[in-house]
C-alpha positions, 0 to 999 in steps of 0.5 A: 692542228696548228694554232693561228698566228698572232702579231706583234703590236703594229704602229698606226703611223699613216695606216689606211683603215678599212673599217672604222667605228668608235668601238671595235668589238672582237667576238660575236656572242653574248659578251660582244653583242651586249657590249655593242648594244650598251655602247650603241645606246650611249651614242657610240658607233660600233663594229663587231668582228666574229672569227667563226662563220656563224655568230654565237660562240659557245653560248649557242649550245648553253643552257643560258642560266645567269647568276644575278645576285639581288636581281629585281625578281628577288627584290620584288619578292622581298628576298633579302640578298645582302651584299655581305652574304653574296660576297662571302659566298663568292669568296668561300667558293673561289678561295676555300683555303684562303677564305677568312670571314673576318677579313675585309676582302674575305681572304681574296686578293684586292682585285678579285674582291673588287670584281666580285663587289662590282658584280654585286653592285651592278648586276641588277642594273645591267640586267634591267638595261638588257630588259629595256632593250627588249630581252625577256627574262624569267627567274627560277625562284627555286634554283639553288646555288651549288653550295648553299647547304654550307653552314657558313654561308647564307645563299638564298634561292632565286639568283638564277635567271634565264631567257624567256621566249615570246611563246612563254617557254624558257629560252636557251643559249641559241634563242638568247643569241638569236634575240641579241642578234635581232637587236643588233641588226635592228640598230644596224650594227655591222657584224663581220663574220670570218674576221679574226683579230690577229693583232692590235694596232697602237699609236705613238703614245702606246694607245690601242687604236685598232686591230689587224684582221684576217678575212677570207679576202685578205688582211685589213686594218680595223679602227676603234677610235675610242677602244678595242674590246676583246670578247673572244673567249678562252684558250680551250682549243689551243692544244699548245696552250692547254699543255703548257698552262694546264699540264695535260689535265684536260682532254679538251673542252666544249667551248666553241672551236674558235676559242684558241686563246687569240687575245691571250697571245696578243696580250703576251706580245704586248708584254701584258701579264697573264694570271690564273692560267692554270684554272678552268671552268671544268666539267667531265666530257664523254671522251669519244664525243670530244674525240669526234669533235662533236660541235654540239657536245656539252659537258656532263653537267648532270649525270642521269639515272638512279641505278647508275654508278661511276667507277675508275679503272679499278672498278671502284666508285670514286665520286658522288655521281650527282655532285656539281660538274666542277666538283666531279672533275676535281675528283678525276684529277686526284693524285695517287702518290704511291703509283704516281698517277691519276687513277680517276683520270678516266671514269666509267659510267655504268648503268642497267637496262632499267636506267637505259629505258627510264632516263634517255636523252641528252639533257644537260649533257647526259649520255644515255641515248634515246631510241634512234639516237647516236649510241657510238659512245656506249659500250654494252655487255650482257654480263659484267664480265662482257661489259668489262671486256668490251670496255677494255677493248674500246680503250685499247682501240683509243690508245693515245687518245685515252692516254693509254689507260686500260682497265685493271685486271681486278676491274670486274670483281671490284665493280661487282663489289661496288655495285653490291655496296651501292645497292645497299646504300640505295635500299637504306637511303644513305650513301656512306661513301659519297653522300649522294643525294644530300644537297639541294643542287643534286636533287635539282639536277637529278630531276623528277624521281622515277615512278618505280623508285620507292627507295628512301632516296629517289636519287639511288636505286639498286642496279639489276642483278642481271644484264644487259649493262651499259657504260661510257667513258668520261674524261676531264674537260673544260667549259672554257678556261679562266686565265688571261690578262687582269681587268679592272672593274671597268673592263680595262686591261691592266698592264705590267705597270698595274695601270690600264692599257689605254684603249684596250678592254676585255670581257668574259673568258678573254680575261682572268676570272676572280672565281679561283678554283670554284664554280659558284653556281649555274650561270657564273659565266653569263651573269658576270659577262653581261654585267661587265659588258655593261660596265665596259661599254659605259667606260669605253664610250667615254674614252677620248677618240684617237 
C-alpha cells in the first residue's frame, strides 16, 4: 500500500483559515482527548482532528493498564514508592548496558532522565486531574512490574491503574475511549473525523500556526493560534519506514492502521532530527491474523496454557513461553553467526488437546480458539509427524509472507525431544532451560492454575503422549514504534538547534520514547501518555496567540 504524502512546511502569509482554535490537536484517542480536556479546563478553545473514520486509534483494543508511580492509591495505602527507586528501575530496564546506580542520571542521557523524572513528579497529579473530569479509576494492588524480581531494584506492587466502569467492572481501552469521548462532547469540543494532517503551516518567524488537512471534501487549512499538538501515533503501518528504520525485523504490528508515521515525516520536512527510530514496543503476533489485517488483532501478551511449548524452525525450545512479550520478541530476533540467519524469527506454539479444552479464548492476545471461534490460524495433526507436515505445508503456502521460512528436516525428531525434556521439567517443577514460572509477572499473566494440574509448578504440565496436537505460527511484531522527534518535559518538540520549535508539541508515540530497549511494565504507554498530555496542555495554553 502506498503511504500518504506529507507536505513541506507552508507559509501562512494571507491564508484563509477553514478551522480555527487556540489548540489544534491531531489525533482522536487517549493522548488527543486528554490533552483537549486539560486545555479546555484551562480556558483554551480546542479542535481535534482524527485521521480515521472513527475515534480511538490503537487504544480501542487495549487492555488499558496505566503505569502510574506513586499514585494516590499507593499513598492512601501507605506504600512508599520512592522517587529514587522508581527512576532506578526505569533506567535499569530502559538501558541495561548503561545502567549505573552511582550516576546522578543512572546512566541515562540527560533528556531521557528528565522525561522519566517528569513522569514520576507529575503522574499522580495528572491522574487526579483525570478523575476530577469524571473518569473513574481503580488500582490492581497486586499487579507486579515486569522485572520487580531483580535484586538491584525496589519496585513495589500497585503502580498499575485501570479504568473503572460505572457498573463496577474493570474498564478496557474501548470503554476508556468512550468515556473520554463523552467528556469531550459534553464540553462541545469539535472532533473532525477523516481529517488527516498532511503538513504544518508556519508564520514568518518559523512558528507553527496551523496544519494543512486532507478531508473527504478536499484540503483545508486549520489554525492553532497557540499551538499544534500531534498525538497521531507511531509508524507501525508504514512499510517503507519500517523497512528503513527497523530493518525488516518485524512483520507488522497491532497498532491502528492509521499509524503511518505522518508526523515523523512532517518533522523530517521541517529539518527536525528523529531519534530512537530503531526501537519499538514489541510483541509476538499470530502471523496469519496479521496477514489478514484483522483490525482487532492484539499482540500475544500472554501465552495460554500449561501443556504448551514454543519452538523454532528446528523444533527446539528457544524462549520462556511465559516471559513478558517484549522479552519473548527479543529472543525471536537472536542471530546465528554460523548460518547468518535469525533462527527464531518464526516460532511455533505447540499444544495438546487438554490445553485446547482448558485454555480457550483470546484474553491478552491468546491464540487458542474457543468453540465456534475462528481457527484459521491453527494447524492440527493427529500425530507430531502429521502436525509438522501440515505446519510446513502452511509455511509453503505463505511463501514470502513467512519470509520463505520452512521447517528443518529434523523438526519432528527435535520437537519430540523438546516435549520429552519439557515434560520432565513439568514433573520436577523446575525449567532448567528457561526458568519458566519463576517470576511474579509470569504467574500473574498465566492466571488461575488448571484444576487438574498438581505439578509443582502450576505453569507447566506434561504434553500428552498422543494427539491430536495443535500449532500456530508466531512472528515478531510491534505494539507501536518508539522513535520520533525529541520532546522536552513540556511536550515541546525539540529542533536541530536543541531549542523548542515554537508552537509545536507532540505526545505519545509521535515522539521519541525514553524507554530504550525495555518495556518497563504494563501501561508503560498509557501512563506516560496521560501524564505528558497534562504537561503539554498546561504549557501550550500559555503560548502567545499568533
